[in-house]
C-alpha positions in Angstrom: 14.3 -124.3 68.9 12.1 -121.4 67.3 9.2 -121.8 70.2 11.7 -122.4 73.1 13.5 -119.1 71.9 10.2 -117.1 71.5 9.1 -118.6 75.0 12.3 -117.7 76.8 12.1 -113.8 75.2 8.2 -113.3 76.4 9.4 -114.4 79.9 12.5 -111.7 79.7 10.2 -109.1 78.5 7.5 -109.7 80.9 10.1 -109.5 83.7 11.1 -106.1 82.1 7.5 -105.0 82.4 6.8 -105.7 85.8 10.0 -104.8 87.1 10.0 -101.2 85.7 13.0 -98.7 86.1 15.0 -98.5 89.5 13.7 -96.2 92.0 15.2 -92.9 92.0 15.1 -89.6 94.2 11.4 -88.7 94.6 12.0 -84.7 94.0 9.9 -83.8 90.7 11.4 -81.3 88.4 8.5 -79.1 86.9 10.0 -77.3 83.5 8.1 -74.1 84.4 9.9 -73.6 87.6 13.1 -73.4 85.5 11.9 -70.9 82.8 9.9 -72.9 80.2 6.4 -71.4 79.3 3.4 -73.2 77.8 2.1 -70.6 75.8 2.5 -72.0 72.4 4.7 -69.4 71.3 7.8 -69.1 73.5 11.0 -71.1 72.6 11.8 -73.5 75.5 14.7 -75.6 74.5 17.3 -74.1 76.7 14.9 -74.3 79.7 13.9 -77.8 79.1 17.4 -78.6 78.8 18.6 -76.8 81.8 15.8 -78.6 83.9 17.3 -82.1 82.5 20.8 -81.3 83.3 19.9 -80.0 86.8 17.8 -83.2 87.8 20.5 -85.5 86.2 23.2 -83.4 88.0 21.4 -83.9 91.6 21.0 -87.7 91.4 18.4 -88.0 88.8 14.5 -88.2 89.1 11.7 -87.2 87.2 11.3 -84.1 84.8 7.8 -83.0 84.7 5.9 -81.2 81.7 2.7 -79.9 83.0 -0.4 -78.8 81.3 0.5 -76.4 78.2 2.2 -76.2 74.9 6.0 -75.9 75.0 7.4 -75.1 71.7 11.0 -76.8 71.8 13.8 -78.1 69.6 16.1 -81.0 70.3 16.3 -81.8 73.9 18.7 -84.8 75.4 17.9 -87.0 78.4 20.5 -87.5 80.7 21.5 -89.9 83.3 18.8 -91.2 85.7 16.3 -88.8 84.4 12.7 -89.8 83.5 10.5 -87.8 81.5 6.6 -87.3 82.5 4.2 -85.5 80.5 0.9 -84.7 82.5 -2.5 -84.7 80.7 -2.9 -81.3 78.8 0.9 -81.1 78.4 2.6 -80.9 75.0 6.1 -80.9 73.8 5.8 -79.6 70.2 8.7 -79.5 68.0 9.9 -76.2 66.5 10.1 -76.0 62.4 13.2 -74.3 62.7 16.2 -76.4 61.0 18.8 -74.5 63.4 16.9 -75.9 66.4 18.0 -79.5 65.9 21.9 -80.3 66.1 23.9 -82.5 63.6 24.8 -85.8 65.7 26.1 -89.0 65.0 23.5 -91.4 64.5 21.8 -94.0 61.8 19.3 -92.9 59.4 17.8 -95.1 56.9 20.3 -97.8 57.3 23.5 -96.0 57.3 25.8 -94.7 60.0 26.4 -90.7 59.5 26.0 -87.3 60.8 22.3 -86.4 60.4 19.5 -84.4 62.4 18.8 -85.1 66.0 15.5 -86.2 67.1 12.8 -84.1 69.1 14.0 -86.2 72.3 17.3 -88.0 72.3 17.9 -90.4 74.7 21.5 -91.5 74.0 23.6 -93.7 75.9 21.4 -93.7 78.7 20.1 -96.7 80.5 17.1 -97.5 82.9 15.0 -94.5 82.2 11.5 -94.0 80.8 9.4 -91.4 79.1 5.3 -91.6 80.2 2.5 -89.8 81.1 -1.1 -89.0 79.6 0.2 -85.9 77.6 1.2 -85.3 74.1 4.7 -85.0 71.9 3.9 -83.2 68.3 6.3 -83.3 65.7 4.7 -80.3 63.7 5.1 -82.8 60.6 2.7 -80.7 58.5 4.1 -77.4 59.3 7.7 -78.1 58.0 8.5 -76.1 54.5 6.7 -77.4 51.6 9.5 -79.0 49.9 10.0 -81.2 53.1 6.7 -82.5 52.7 4.5 -84.7 50.2 1.9 -82.3 48.9 4.2 -79.4 48.2 4.6 -78.1 44.6 6.7 -80.4 42.2 10.0 -78.8 41.5 9.4 -78.4 37.9 6.6 -76.3 38.5 8.7 -73.9 41.2 10.3 -70.9 39.7 13.9 -70.8 39.2 14.5 -68.7 42.4 12.7 -71.1 44.3 14.6 -74.1 42.9 17.7 -72.4 43.9 16.8 -71.7 47.3 16.0 -75.4 47.9 19.3 -76.6 46.5 21.2 -73.9 48.6 19.7 -75.6 51.9 22.2 -78.2 53.6 21.7 -81.7 52.8 19.9 -82.4 56.5 16.7 -84.1 57.1 13.5 -83.3 59.3 13.7 -84.6 62.8 12.7 -87.8 64.2 10.0 -87.5 67.2 12.1 -89.7 69.5 15.1 -91.8 69.4 16.4 -94.3 71.9 19.9 -94.8 71.0 22.5 -97.3 72.4 20.1 -97.6 75.6 19.3 -100.7 77.7 16.0 -101.3 80.1 14.2 -98.2 78.7 10.4 -97.7 78.7 7.9 -95.4 77.0 4.2 -95.6 77.6 1.1 -94.1 77.6 1.7 -90.9 75.2 -0.1 -89.3 72.1 2.6 -88.8 69.7 1.0 -86.8 66.9 2.2 -85.7 63.3 6.0 -86.8 63.6 7.9 -84.8 60.7 9.7 -88.2 59.7 9.8 -91.5 61.9 8.0 -91.3 65.1 9.5 -93.5 67.8 13.4 -95.0 66.5 14.6 -97.6 68.8 18.2 -97.7 67.6 21.2 -100.2 68.9 19.0 -100.9 72.0 18.5 -103.8 74.4 15.1 -104.5 76.6 12.8 -101.9 75.5 9.1 -101.7 76.7 6.7 -99.8 74.2 3.4 -99.7 75.9 0.0 -98.1 75.2 1.3 -95.2 72.6 -1.4 -93.4 70.6 0.5 -92.6 67.3 -1.2 -91.0 64.7 0.2 -88.5 61.6 -1.5 -86.7 58.9 -1.4 -89.0 55.7 0.4 -86.0 53.7 3.5 -86.6 56.0 6.2 -88.5 54.1 8.0 -91.3 56.0 6.1 -90.8 58.7 6.6 -94.4 60.4 5.0 -94.9 63.7 8.0 -97.0 65.3 11.3 -98.3 63.7 13.1 -101.0 65.6 16.6 -101.0 64.2 19.2 -103.6 65.2 17.8 -103.8 68.6 17.5 -107.0 71.0 14.6 -107.4 73.2 11.6 -105.3 72.3 8.3 -105.5 73.5 5.5 -103.4 72.0 2.1 -103.9 73.3 -1.4 -102.0 73.4 -0.3 -99.4 70.7 -2.4 -97.8 68.1 -0.8 -96.5 65.0 -2.2 -94.7 61.7 0.2 -92.8 59.4 1.6 -92.3 56.0 4.3 -95.2 56.1 5.1 -98.5 57.9 3.0 -98.4 61.1 5.8 -100.5 62.7 9.1 -101.3 60.7 11.5 -103.5 61.7 15.3 -102.7 60.5 19.0 -103.5 60.4 21.1 -101.7 58.6 21.7 -100.8 54.5 23.9 -102.1 52.1 27.7 -102.2 52.8 27.4 -100.1 55.9 24.6 -102.3 57.5 26.8 -105.3 56.6 29.9 -103.4 58.4 27.8 -102.7 61.3 26.5 -106.3 61.2 23.8 -105.9 64.1 20.4 -107.7 63.9 17.2 -106.9 65.0 16.0 -110.1 67.0 13.7 -111.2 69.9 10.8 -108.9 69.4 7.3 -109.4 70.2 4.4 -107.1 68.8 0.7 -108.1 70.6 -2.4 -106.4 71.0 -1.7 -103.7 68.8 -4.1 -101.9 66.3 -3.0 -100.7 63.1 -4.8 -98.2 60.9 -3.8 -96.5 57.6 -0.5 -96.9 56.6 1.8 -98.5 54.2 2.3 -101.6 56.1 1.3 -102.9 59.3 4.4 -104.9 60.8 7.1 -104.7 58.0 10.3 -106.2 57.7 12.9 -103.9 56.0 13.7 -102.7 53.8 17.1 -102.1 55.5 17.8 -105.9 56.4 21.6 -106.1 56.2 22.3 -107.0 59.4 19.5 -109.7 59.8 15.8 -109.9 61.5 15.4 -113.0 63.5 12.9 -114.3 66.1 10.1 -111.8 65.8 6.4 -112.5 67.0 3.4 -110.3 65.9 0.3 -111.7 67.8 -3.5 -110.6 68.8 -3.2 -107.5 66.3 -6.1 -105.6 64.3 -5.7 -104.0 61.1 -8.2 -101.4 59.2 -8.7 -98.3 57.3 -7.3 -99.3 54.0 -3.8 -100.3 55.5 -1.6 -101.0 52.3 0.0 -104.3 53.4 -0.8 -105.7 57.1 1.9 -108.4 56.7 5.1 -106.8 54.8 8.5 -107.9 53.9 11.0 -105.6 51.6 14.8 -105.7 50.7 16.5 -105.1 47.6 19.6 -107.0 45.9 22.2 -104.7 47.6 21.0 -105.4 51.0 21.9 -109.0 51.9 21.0 -110.2 55.2 19.0 -113.2 56.8 15.2 -112.7 57.7 13.9 -115.6 59.4 11.8 -117.0 62.5 8.9 -114.7 61.9 5.6 -115.8 63.3 2.3 -113.8 62.5 -0.5 -115.0 64.7 -4.0 -114.0 65.4 -4.0 -111.0 62.9 -7.5 -109.8 62.2 -7.8 -107.8 59.2 -11.1 -105.6 58.6 -9.8 -103.5 55.5 -6.7 -103.7 53.7 -5.5 -103.5 50.3 -3.7 -106.7 50.4 -2.8 -109.1 52.9 0.6 -110.3 52.0 3.7 -108.3 50.6 7.0 -110.0 49.9 9.1 -107.8 47.7 12.9 -108.5 47.5 13.4 -105.8 44.7 11.4 -103.2 46.7 11.3 -99.7 45.4 14.3 -100.1 42.6 14.7 -96.3 41.8 17.9 -94.7 40.5 20.5 -94.7 41.8 20.6 -98.4 42.4 23.5 -99.9 44.2 25.0 -103.0 43.1 23.7 -106.6 44.3 25.4 -107.9 47.5 27.8 -111.1 47.1 25.2 -112.7 49.2 21.8 -111.7 48.3 18.9 -111.3 51.2 17.3 -114.8 52.3 13.9 -115.0 53.8 13.0 -118.1 55.2 11.0 -120.0 58.0 7.8 -117.7 57.9 4.9 -118.8 59.5 1.3 -117.4 59.5 -1.4 -118.6 62.0 -5.0 -117.5 62.3 -4.9 -114.6 59.7 -8.4 -113.9 58.8 -10.5 -111.0 57.6 -11.3 -108.9 54.5 -8.7 -107.7 51.6 -8.9 -106.4 48.3 -6.0 -108.8 47.3 -4.0 -111.5 48.8 -1.1 -109.8 47.7 2.6 -111.0 46.4 5.3 -112.9 47.3 8.2 -112.0 45.0 11.7 -113.3 45.5 15.0 -113.1 43.6 15.8 -115.7 41.0 19.2 -116.6 42.8 17.5 -116.2 46.2 13.8 -117.3 46.1 11.7 -116.7 49.4 11.2 -120.4 51.0 9.9 -122.2 53.9 6.6 -120.1 54.6 3.5 -121.9 55.7 0.1 -120.8 56.2 -2.3 -122.4 59.0 -6.0 -121.9 59.5 -5.8 -118.5 57.4 -9.1 -117.3 56.0 -9.5 -114.4 53.9 -12.2 -112.6 51.9 -10.4 -111.4 48.7 -11.3 -110.1 45.4 -7.8 -111.3 44.0 -5.4 -113.9 44.4 -1.9 -114.3 45.6 0.9 -113.5 42.9 4.2 -115.7 43.5 7.3 -115.4 41.8 10.7 -116.8 42.7 9.5 -119.0 45.4 9.8 -122.4 46.9 8.8 -124.6 49.6 5.9 -122.4 50.3 2.8 -124.6 52.1 -0.6 -123.4 51.0 -2.8 -125.8 52.2 -3.8 -123.6 55.4 -4.8 -120.9 53.1 -8.6 -120.7 52.8 -10.3 -117.8 50.4 -13.4 -116.8 49.2 -11.7 -117.2 45.5 -12.1 -120.4 43.4 -9.4 -122.5 44.1 -7.7 -122.3 40.7 -7.4 -118.3 41.2 -6.2 -118.5 44.7 -2.4 -118.7 43.5 -1.3 -116.9 40.6 2.5 -118.2 39.7 4.6 -116.4 37.4 
């Protein structure tokens, strides 16, 4: 059943990629014709939004960002509007919090009023964002208390601490968010220095993500490359990601709110991608309350000291079922650890009470995972919900340390070959 499901999903996504978006009017709407100035100084939010609104009102077509650096706050694509960023063109995010409206969305697994993204696509179907240009999130330019590397609060003056506390409890803007969209695409672009999550795919169906180059400075916290959040039918292919958190994270809601929404992330394929530095390659969680299922990661490369190319995260408060996950043909050239399963990940105060039904992780397959790592890693389940039904097939890893396992059952290690002596390969606790 699992193999048939993945095969049918592959056919669906290949059809989506081949079909493209429905044809629209041929007229192009160059933002400079409607007042935008690409001098890296002028604020262009109103001019760009005016162009989008006019394009949509005339039946839809393509809004073009030509060569130049266009500073902007939050913009919103509308019905029928594709966005093309030409080579040499850049949308660069403002670092003024007032340039990003507070909207209804989900952030870190909870539905709430939160800061809009730089580029927002909400309740819009059949559109694409593409080109050879750049979207830049200005992530290193936000005030220091928004970023890792700023002075610890205890080292700040009392006046500075008071100033920080007076700022409304709002967050940095995500770079791009598709929310409640069907049959959408994003391809070809360079995404740079997202101030927080790069590409957020939220409550969407049939999404193609192709040939993106995503890079963020290693001082920007929570700079995930791609977050797939309670979405169905997503193909990510040909992307390069290097950031300061998970390169790709698959999510489905947090704690009680995630259980209330109860929307899984499912039928997802990640293929032919390369992951550089990051806290994870393709990670499941930690927000898993709605469940994650039928995910296939194939033919991917990992290097640059990535923390954990294969990663599963949850907490006792999350609940949710993570199942039918396949990692196949994963080549690791340099990583801290190959595998990380931690169902008690980042248990820092305040800690939510355990869910009535704890997270279940099962039917996980590793096939042809090879390369060099510092450690095989860890599989840490919960005493009342062990990680189970995990198998390794033709996995060959050069490692200095073994695989720590705790609260697990029905794990087939027979296909895991390492450079370690057999008695040091698996460390049970």
